[in-house]
Phi, psi and omega in degrees: 000144186304313183297321178294320180297315179299316180297320182294328181274312185276310174040083196300170192305323182301317180293320177301320179294319180296317179300315179296315181300321180295321179295320179294318182297336180270018182294174185297156178295162181295143179285164170281128183262122173259142185233125186218074171289164180263135177292156181296139181204168178241125177288162179303331180274005180094357179290134174278137183225160177082178185274121183292338180254025184306310185285347173290341178303334192259006173279154184297328184264010183302132186279068172216040182300317181293312180298314183299327181291346180252353181271127178268323187224134174252122185253137180242165177260155179298332180299330178293316178292337178279318192257334185288154177284164176302318181297320180295319180292320178297322178297318177300313182300313182293319181296321178289320178298320179299327182263003179059043179250129180286157182251135176230156177231136170247142180193155171300149184244340178276140186294299177215090187296342180263004174255125189255017178263239185262025182302331184293346181266350184275155179291157181258140183296337182293337182296318178296325179291321178292324176298322177295316179301317179296317180299327182274002175098011181285147177245094183278119181267321189227145174234124180255108177291134182265107169059041178297323182292315180286317185289319186269337188241315192246006187300138176274004181299145184302324184262012183296143184279334182053053177293163176291160179300320180296320180294317179296315179299320180296317179293315180298320180293324178297317181291316181292332174296326177293326178288328182285352172290338175265324182228087185301329182265015182302126174273138184240126174229195182210161173243131176229148176285146178226125180181206184243130176123180186287347180280008183232153179298159170273109189285355170292343181265003185298316180300318179296322179294314180297322177293316180297320179296315180300318181292322183283323186261342183081002180220153175288156173295140185278323183202158174230116182251135184264128170259098193277134171278090190299332180275007180251174176275081188265349194298312183295317179295325179298314178300316183296313183292321177299317180295314180296316184295309180295326177296333178272003180077023182253138177295134181252132181223166179219140176273128174253119183208176169265217181203183182295343179278351178279118184247026173202160177302313184295323179295318180298309184293325177296316178295320180299318179292321177297319179295321178299313181297318182293315183294319181287337171290318178297319182275352186057039180157181182273153167293170177291320177242132173248123183247111178266109197216150172220137166233014180267181178297327183245159359288149178275355181230134174265336187234158354272173182281001173269353181268122183301329183271351180281155179297320176291330174296328176297321177300311181296324178292322181290321186283357174305147178297137175291150175237158182222130171263127184232136178282118182264330177199189182301324185234016179229142181228147177240146177245124185227147175283168179294337179274004176095355182273139178292150176265112186269146172062021181287149175265130182241145177261129172262123186233156180226146169258125180265115180276177172301139001264008186265021186296153179233128179295139178239147178286131175246121191242136172237128180232155176166196180246127181300137183303160188300326184255009184284138173235344180208171180203164170218158177257134183224160176233134181229139173229124176059027178208151182058032181193163168266066188277161168295150184261024178288153171299146184242142177219118183205165173237145177215136181245233183269183180209158180231129176244136183218135167231165185291326184295135178305139180087357180258054174231140180217132178240120178255126177261191184300325182288347182288335183288137179291161179297124185278161171283201186298129173178159176274113184228138173214157179265128180223140177285123181228130185055033177082003180232154177289138180220151174278123173263119190243128175238122183237128179293159177300140180071357183275120178287143182208140176212151171230143173231142170268178180287159176281141179222156183285149176223164176251125181295152174060027179234144181299141177226158172226128175241127177238123181244134177270120185208169174214127185237129177283153185303321184291348181274354186302126179081000182277351181181195185202163169252137186222155163250124185253117181267142182232154178267189185292345176268009182066028179257137179297131178248335180190151172226142172248136185216166172225133181291153172300132174220152181308135180275127181241143178239130180286134180242354178171166176241140181238146181250124177288150178280181181297334179267011177083004182263155179221143178263127180283140174283170173301134182262126179278074184279132172244180180300121176084357178295144175232129178250153171213155176249132186229129170259121188284346183085173177209198185294338182244350185232139177281157178287164174208157185222145177224126174288138182242121173231132180198136174277137179291000000 
């Protein structure tokens, strides 16, 4: 019929939006959230690490009601069972029971993976710690073996035994059987590293490992959690391992965290959320288990869950509803929640990437607290070196930088002349944003570095570094800008860095209508320009981004 035909062909924007919203609403169920902040500790160099308010989590009035209501499992480290007092452990047990949160422990399971004699017959130290937990009234639901496949079978360490998969499974099963004498229903899973290179398992052997474990323990593995090497090319292996794991009927999970380069609470949680978004984009959905975890110096605060940089704040930020920007027509876009409902009246940023020769320098900022033993620092740029970087050709511009700390005299400004003479690469000076900048072109696989001069810093004090740069899209992940901190012996003690990412310049703000749709303005596209529309997110909604391409 004509009217039906017209509707089928034209089918106005509202219906297109409804169809998309329905598909989103049918997305996968919410994952089980595991929560693993780090208890307070002191590093060998005197650096304080972990959350100073860790044990406050377990008081009845602790301000993490929203986060706690979404956490299924609280995971602890063996060091807590070794170092905490009986009262502290009892407080943890009672606090989790009050919130109906299950308890898990992660620990190495192989006795001495680098001893190739009769180490497999000796008792494991973790058994005594689990016995202490049982004596204090703890109800351990889950045990996460740390890296048995990599440590016992595939490790690249010089003294590694490289036992067969069957031998590793037999030893791990023997130790976990000792734990089940205290907790007969204990579920046992594992954590393995995932990334690119010899420091990671060969995932073609995953099926053989799962079979060997079942035969050795008499039970299937309960879960497989990935500790991702974020700076490596992990994406293809992540898809493969998720498919294999779920195909075997095993829960698949991923750890979302920051890293050692994060020198503030906010930096850690921001990186963890970026990693979550990237991984779930790669998987086209969430893992079965999401593990929000830290074993780094930061975050230093677990509470409250309203603080973006706190570990419980990370939980609240993660559980926000996902949003999706969808192209409805040539000049209209819709913003929808994960439950299929449109996001009304949202503010969106329209951004552009300016290519050569019209590029515009953008501020790239690194913030944090200078390490405990730092006395000096330098700013550096690396491409295809000192990292597991993508091997794409890189094209970028970099000008000066500004370093600032609160203490008088702790300011340093580096101009173009501050950069040391570089090795081989195509470099020229071009005025960009009205200032001279180095335009750098590096071939694929070609290592390249720049260093600025060393300048004094004050340890344990907040710093801000701002670098003026412009990065082309193909350079993304090919390198990074870093601040390298040194001790009094001029030895590097820590570096904070940010990976190369496409440089975006805001060109306007758009307001979504009540139905979640927004009309795009005419785009002043030039050769090589790239536009995107970005929703920054808010307290209840996650951010989303949509690339915009259109001929004028």
